[in-house]
N, C-alpha and C positions, 0 to 999 in steps of 0.2 A: 905503382901501375902509370903508364901514360896513356893520355887521352886523344886520341889523333881529332883533328879537325876535320868537321865535315865536308869541308872544301874539297879536301883530297877525294872522298867518294865522289862526291860532285863531279869531279874533273873527270874521274873515270867512266862514269856514266854517261856523260857528255861524248865521249870519245865512240860510244857504242853507237849511240844517236846520228852519228854524221855519214850521211849516207856518200859513197864515192871514195872515201878515205883520204879524200884531200887530192884527188887523181883527177879533178875537173877539166875538160877539154879531151879527155882520152879517149882514143879510138874503139875502145870496148866496152862501154859503161854498164852491162851485163856483167863482165867478168869481175868487175870493181864492186858491183853490188853484191854477186856470188862471195867475193872475199869478204866484206865486209859483212857480211851475214854468218858466213862461216868463222871469223873472228869473233863474233860475240856470241855465236854456239860455243865455242871453245872457252870462252871468257865464265860463261854461265856454268860450263860442267867444271870448270877448276874452282868455283867458288863453291857448287855444289859437292865435292871431293873434297874440299878443304872444310864444310859445315861438318859431311859424315867423318873425317878422321876426329874434328874435336870431340863431336858427342862419343865415337869410341873411346878416346882416350880419358872423358869423363867417366864412361860408364866403367873403365877399367880403373879409376880412382890416379889415375896418373896425370891428369889437366893441373895446375899450378892455378890459373887464374878463372873460376868462374861466368865473370864479367865477359872475358876475350871470347870465351865458349859460346855463349848467348849472343855478342856481336856476331861471331861466324856463323852462326844459325839464322839467325834475322835476314843477314846480308844473303846469304844463300838464299832465302825463302823471297825474300823482295825480288831477287833477279829473277828466279823463276816467275814471279807474277808479271813482272816486265815482259818476261819473255811469251807468257801467254797471251798478254793483252796487244802484244806488237803482232802477233801470229791471227788473233781474232780480226786485228784492224786491216792485215793484209788479206787474209780472206773476203774481208767484208767490202773491201775496193776490186777484189778480183771478182765477185759476183756480180757488183754493181759495173762491171764492164765487160761481164757475159750479158747482161740485162740489155745494153745499149743495143739500139738499132741503127743498123748501117743505110 
């Protein structure tokens, strides 16, 4: 059994949070934000599908490593929680902008 360093996971989380995707100075920042958001959603979806697949294999008795199954499920859970908290912060910011008087 191999244990992956936590720094590998932190690097992938950091890439989710980089708004603009490294295209600073681009003429269309809305599209780059939309692309970044879409990419983050696709990554969360992929993690969720991987966790579901691992859980299915465990239920069928085909999983070889319980530790890896649990890690996959926790990674999926954490990604969904991050997504929900990000959504909440975006909605809070939007509501503050709406309340602003011109």
